[in-house]
C-alpha positions, 0 to 999 in steps of 0.5 A: 567477500563471498565467503565473508558474507557467508560467515555473516549470515551464519552469525545472523542464524542462517543455515548453510543450506539456506544461504546456498539456496537463496543465493542461486535464486538471486543470481537469476533475478538480475536482469529483473532487478535492473527492470526495476531500477529503471522504474525507480530511476524515472520515479525519482526524478519526478519527485526531484523535478516537482520538489524544484518546481515548487521551489522547496527550501529549508524553511519549508521545513518548519513547524506550525502549531495551533490552528497552522495558518500559513504553514508555507511548508504544509502547503508546499508539500501539497502542491508537491504531491499534486506535481507527483500525481499530475493532479488539481490538489492534494491533501497531505497530512499528519492528522490522517491516521492511516490508509483506512482513514484516508479513504473514509474521508475522501468518501465520507466528503463526497458522498451524501444521503441517497448516493451510492458507492459502487465497488467494480473489483469486489469486496474491499479490504477488510478494514473498509467493510466496517466503514462502508457498512457491509458489517454493521458499524456505528457510524458507517456511510450505511447509516448516513443512508449511503448505498453500497453495491459491488461487482465481482471480478469474473473467475479469470481476474476480469472485470465483469463489464456487464454486470458493471454497466447494470450496477451503475444507475442514477444513484451511483455517485463514487466508484471505489477501485482498490488497486492491491489486492488486500486479503484477496486471491486476485491480481493487483491492477495495473494502471493500464487495466485501472485506466480501461476500467474508469474509461469503461465507467465514465462511458456509461456515467460521465460525472461519476467520481472514480476513486482509486485506493492506491495504498502500496501501488505508488512508484511501482510503475511510472504512471499512476491512476490519476495519470489514467483518469481517476479523480482521486488517488487515495493512499497511506504515508507509512506505505510507499510514499512516506519512504519509511520516514514520515511518522504518520499521515496519509494522502489524497490527490485529484480533483480540487473540488474533490479533495476540498470536500475531502478537506472539510470532512477532515477538518471542519465545513469552512475551514477545509486546508487552512487549518491543521498545524504540522507540528514538525513532521514537514520534513520527514515528509519530504524526505520521505517521498524523496527516498519513497522511489527507492524504497520501493524499488527495494521492497519489489525486488524483496517481493519477486525474490520471495515469490522465487524461492517459495516457488521453487519449493511448490507453494503457489504465490500471487503474483508469481515470479515472472508476472508483471509487479503492480505493487509491493505486496507478495502473497504466499499460499501455504494452506496451514497455519502452522507455514503461516506462523513460522513464516512470520516469526522469520520475518520478525526475527530479521527486524532492527526493532523488536527482533526478540519478539514473537509474533502470535495471532490475535484478534486485531481491530476492523477484522473478522478473524485472528490475524497474525503479524510481524512488523519489527519497525522504527514506525508502528505498523508502517507497512513500507518497512519490512513486515508480513501479516495474514488472516488466520483462516484458510487458505492460510496466505501470508502477505509480505512486503516492504524493507527500507532496503533491498538488502533487509528485504532479502535477510527477511525472506532468508530468515522466513525460510530458515524457520520454516526449515527449522520447524520441518515444514519445508525441505530444501 
């Protein structure tokens, strides 16, 4: 069987050298993979229990049109999300176009002119700069008189508790905590660390709203930020919780008052969650959530596999191959744009969709430099599917994530290495 597998990989463009090297790396990771399997099993049971508690039935998969009044599938799905995240309420809608949109709705719904937004973990993800007003943009929070303050992490990645204490003031209404690293070299925050940060902030100002950008973090651990004090958890359905089946959408889970405020911003004051036709996506949303723990499991294995390979070749990886995992993203620091581009070419070449396409850097909306993205996905822009992206600027770090199956994630990493090898940029 091993020889047959070897031959099949060879037929897909992998050299004997790359195949042998990667197989040896995979074998060493077997104990780590078993740990991921146990977390996935727990989260799978958590999702099943929530679906059973709310008596999910086939009629919940029916579509609704127009105003969407009395869409029992939509309402049941939101109840399931609230149970999974252990929150009072949830807003889960196809009308939320992406993670950035979900965050914008949560912020705009819960902040008013004169309020201040605080980020105690440094600069947020690039696309949030225009939303907040760090980068001038029409319709930003800044245009509505909402100020912003941030406290950077310490050089060792720790929280600047004294700086946070000084930053919290009478205007501080909402604290936003980005769990994942985004395009920053820092470590992703564990649920435990998020809980410690929230506890500290609440000790200073108990009524402040603590919101966590949970993108890429769902089902990576057995707990979610809402289990450790987060008032709101926000994410995208074309990332982890959509399981690769959700064609669009986002979620906001948390305290009922804050979720309701977000719903009024999504639709209209006085309408909120009562309207919003689902147009036939309920089945995909339910089934994607059901599959999500196992899909995330495969993505985690792919991330550790990538770190193990590229560390052995001398590149810095964040997190490294042995660190605990708190999201599905793997960063590899190449320091050269050519490495980044060839890596992305490999990910694209391994895709089931558009494998014949060559990714190139371009000026994507919402970013301050050219960005390259490799994503041969069934759902456009779905980063729970095998994908990689990078801003074309120093230190030329590529961010790899996803893979609906472990085997696809594995193949993508092997192809990235093959492209780098073919270009003479690495030696195995």
